[in-house]
N, C-alpha and C positions, 0 to 999 in steps of 0.2 A: 572699905576696900583700899588696897594699896595703890599708890600712884603708878600710872602706866608709863612705859618708856616714851621718849619724845616722838618716835616714829609710829606710835599708835594713838588714834583718836576714836572715841566712841561717843555717839550721840543717841539719845533716847527720845522716841516719839510717844512713849507710853506714860501718860500722866497718872497721878494718884487716883483719878476718878475713872480709869479704864475698867469697864465691866463687860468685856466682850463675852466671856463665858456666861455671865448672868443673863445678858440680853439674848444670846443664842439659845440657852436652855429654856428661858421663858417663851421665846418664840417657837422653838421646835417642839416642846412638850405640850403645847396647847393647840397644835395643829391636828386636823382629823387623822392624818398619817404622821405619827411622831418621828422626829429625827433630831440628831445632834451632829453638827459639822465635824468632819474628821480632824480638823486642826487641833481639837481639844484632846486627841489621843496622847499628845507628846509631853506629858510631865516626865519626871525623872524615871519612874518605873516604865511608862509607856515607851520612852526612848530606849531604855535598856531592852525591853521586849522586842522592839522593832529591829534593833541591832542584831538580836538573836535570830529573828526571822530572816534577815538578809543572808544568813549563813546556812539556812536549811536547804536540803537537797531539792525540795520541791520549788523553792522560790528562786526563779531564774533572773528576774529583772536586774538586780544589783550587779551580779557578776557579769551579766551580758553587757550592760551599759559600760561597765569598767573595761571589758575586753575591747569594745568599740573605741573607747578613748585611748587605750593603750596603742591601738593600731593607727589612730588618726589624729592624736593631739598635735603632733608636730606639723602636720599638713594644715590643720585648722589655724594654728598660730601663724603659719607662713601666709595663709590666704587673708587673714584679718589684720596682721601686724599689730595685734592687741597689746597695748601698754598697760591696760588695767582690766581686771576681771571683777564683775559684780556677780555675787552668787545669792540668789533668792532662796530663803529657807536653808541657810548654809549649815546649821548645826556644827558638828565637828567635821571639818573638811577631810574627805578621804579620796573619792574619785577626782575631786577638783585639783588635788595635788598633781595629778598627771598633766593638767592644763598649765598649772603654775610652773611645773618643771620645764615644760616645753617653752613657755614664755621666757624663763630664765636662760635656758640653753640658747634661745634665739637672740638673747640680749635685749628684749623689749620690755621685760617685766618692771613696772614702776609702782603700781598700787593695786591692792586687793581690797574689795569692798564687800564684806559679808553682811547679810541682812537676815536677822533672826529675832525671835521673840525673847530669847534668853540672853540677858547681859552677861551672866556668869559664863555661859558657853562661848560667847563672843570674846570676852577678855582672855579666857584660857587659850582659845584657838589663835588669837592675835599674837600672844606672847610666844607661842610655839612657832608661828610662821615667820616672825621677824628673826628668830634664831635660825630657822631653816633657810631663809632667803635674805642674807645680809643686804641691807640697803633698801629693801622693799618697805613701803609705807602701807599701813592698814587703817582703813576708815570704816569702823563698824557702825551699823545702824540697828538699833533695838526698836523693833516695831512689827506691825502686821503688813506684809507686802501687798495685801489687797487694798489697803487704805493709805499707806504712807510712802508710796514711791516718790512722792515729791521731796522726801528728805534725802534722796541720793545727792551726793556732792556733785558739783559741776565737773564734767569730764575734763581731763587734762591731756588726753591723747586718745587714740583709737580704743574703743571700749567694747567688750563682749559682756552681755548679760546672760548668765547661765541659769537655767531653770530645769534641773535634772531630776532623775528618779521617777519620771512618769507622773509627778504630782499634778501636772496640768489636767490629767484625767479625773481628778477629784472634783473638778468644776462641771456642773451641768452645761450643756452646749451654749446657752445664751450668756451665762456668767463667764464661760471660758473665753468667748470672743470679746466680751467687755474687758476682761483682764488683759488679753493680748493687745487690745487697743491702748490700754493704759501703758503697757510696755512700749508700744510703737511710738507713743507721744514723747518718750524720753530718749529715743534713739536718734542720733544724727545720721546723715547719709553714709558716713564711713563706719558706723557702729554696727553691731550684729547681735542677734539673739541665738543662743545655743539651747535647744529645747529637746528634752528627753521624752519619748513617748513609747508606751507599750503597744505592741501591734496585735491586730486580730489574728487568732490562730485556733488550733484545735481546742474546743471548750474543755476537754478533759485536762489539758495542760494548765489552762487558766484556773479551773476549779481546784485542782490539786495545789496550786500555789497559795490559795487562800483557805485551804482546809488541810493543813499539814498534819501528818500522822502523830507528831509529838504534841499537838494541841497548843503550840505557842501562839498562833494567830488567834485562837479562841480566847486565851488569857489576855492578849493585847486588846481584843475587842471589848471584853468585859471591863478592862481597866478604865475605860472612859466613864463607867458608872462610879468607880472609886474616886475619880477626879471630881465628879459632881458631888459625891458624898463629902469629900474633904473641903472643897472650896465653897460649897453652897449649903452645907449642913443638911444634906439629904440622908435618907436611910434606905437606899437601894440595897437589896440583898443580892449580891453578885451570883450566888448559887441558884437564884430563882430565875435566871435567864440563860438561855443556851445560844451559842454562836451559830449563825446561819450565813453561808456565803454561796452565791450561785451566779451563773452567767446568764444574763438576759440577752438572748439571741437577737431580739428585735432592736434593742437599744445598743447592742454591742458594748455592754459594760458589765463588770462584776458589781454586785451589790452585797454589802455586808450589813447584817442586821442582828439584833438581839431579840430573841423570842421569849415572852413571858411563859413560864411553865405552870402558872396557876393564876387565877384572878388575884389582884393585889392593889393596894393603894400605897403609893410612895409619897412621903412628905418631904418637900424641898423647903426646909424652914427658912433658908436665906432669902427665899423669894415669896414666902407666905403662900406656897402653892401645893395643892394636893393633886397628884396625878394618878388617874385610874387606869389600870391595865386589865383587859379581859384575858381569859385563858388563851394562850397562843397568839396574843396580839404582838406585833413586831414594831421595833424601834429601829429606824435606819441610821447607821453610823457612817457609811461611806459608799460612794460610787467610785469606780475606777474604770473610766472609759478606755477602750482599746481603739487603735487607729489604723487606718490604711494611709498610704502616701496621699491619695486623693483627699482624704478628710483633713490631714495635716495641711495640705496646700490650700484647701478651701477656707479653713479657719484662719490661716495666716493672711490670705488675701482679704478676708472680711475685716481684718484688723489693719489693713494697709501695709502688709508685709509681703515680701517676695521670697520664696524658697530658693536658696542658693545651692544647697547641697543636702542630700538625704543619705545618711550612712546607716547601714544595718549590719548585723552579724550574719554569718553564713546560713543560719537556720531561719532568718527573718523573724526572730522573736521580739526584737526591740529596735528602736531607731533613734538616732540623733539627727536633728535638723538644724542647719545653719540658715538663718534668715536675716534679711535686712529691710530697711524702708523701701517700699516700692517707688519706682521712678515716677515723678509727677509730670 
């Protein structure tokens, strides 16, 4: 890799022995109810498909969250006086540019800290950002934000940690609160968390967003099997599984699953594992919890965080929450 400019630093927490996918697949495919965590969707093809999903007419979260940021980024920066922005699961920054623009316009922008599993994406994004924002420093962290938050650099000014896109909804309730507690531990009294959450709404709107007419979400869902095939030398037949997505009204979350269309045995040679699927047996690939203000507030409180502001669009489809450490 070519040398980085002096105002860019990237550190990696991923050692050569990292086997997150292998561990997750071994654990998930040997459970009575099979599952693979959704973080493994995002190889190059999965990221491309998800980018396509965000532009579909049925998929409202991305454009709605962006609209909230367009309307409120300047006020958020004014209230936090943020000098640096940490973005968890940054990928290629898009909506975050609205916050960085507001920080630049307010004269507070000093450092951007993207956190992602892909070093290639971090390097490319960092080089683009130092051109867009002359004088800004970028400190990229290559790692899994569930395990490597300790790798964040020491803050040098008021800090906002952004966790956008509704990704917090992919955590089951207990794990969600544990993760929020880990964020709370790295926040100082003057720091803040900016959290994106999809809201409870008409189930028809929710189910349409995950069952688009063009079948892009179905391809995205099945692509996780292609990831396992490539990385762990498995022989999943992608055509032997159908996409399933439905709203669980009791849990108030969307579940995405893959349903076997016939009895089959899948060989995961990289793990020495044979996986048996019965006819119509399902493999869960994602939950996406939906929130009310009360649920957001309760989850934050359980993590030792206090809700400062709750911003929604006019149709109450999505929300951005600004939170900080609760007073002791």
